N, C-alpha and C positions, 0 to 999 in steps of 0.2 A: 502496500500501500502506500503511494504517495504519500510523503509529508505534508500537513496541511499547518498553515500560517495561523492560527489559531490569537482572535484580538485577546487583549489581556483583560476587557468586562468580560467574556465568555467563559477563558476559564473559570476567573473567579466567579462567577454563576455556578458552575458546576462545581467548584469546589463549598462552597455555601452548600447545596443541595447533599453531596457527598456528606458532608460532616452534619447534618440535617438524619440520612438515612445512618449514620455507623449512630448517631445515637435514637435512634429508633422513633424521630420526631418529624420525617419529613410532612411538610404541609403541602396541601394541592395548592396553592400560591407560589410555591415557591419551584415546587412540579412544572405547574402551566407555565413561566416564567423558564424556566432552564428549555423547557420543548419550542416553546416558541423563537426563543432566541438561537437554538438549534436550527429551524424551520430557514428561519429567515435568514439566516447565515452562508445557509446550504443553497439556496435557491443566488441569490445575493454572488454566489460564490462559482455557481455550476455545478457541485459537489452533489453526489447524493446521498440527504439527509441520513440514511443509517452509515456510512461512510462518516460523515461527521462525528456525531451520534457517538461511534466506536473510536475513534481519533480523540476524542475529547478525553471520555475515560478514562479511556491508556494512558493519558500526559499525567491527569488529576490522580488517580485510587494505583498508578502503579508509577512514578515516576523515575526508579531507580533504571526499569526496563527499558524503557525510555531513553533516560539518559544513557544508556549504554548501547542502542543501536544507533 
């Protein structure tokens, strides 16, 4: 998969959602905000939404693996 240059605000939004998930406190508002931001970025960048979502999760949830790649 090609490397996607994610904007900092999208990474921060996904990081907030991941922290809420880990705490067992993900809200509908946060989930919706991430989904909408991912969809908008994917459309603007011309990248499939699934690829954007998976790449973003990989960066936030597995930063050590991403740094080694």
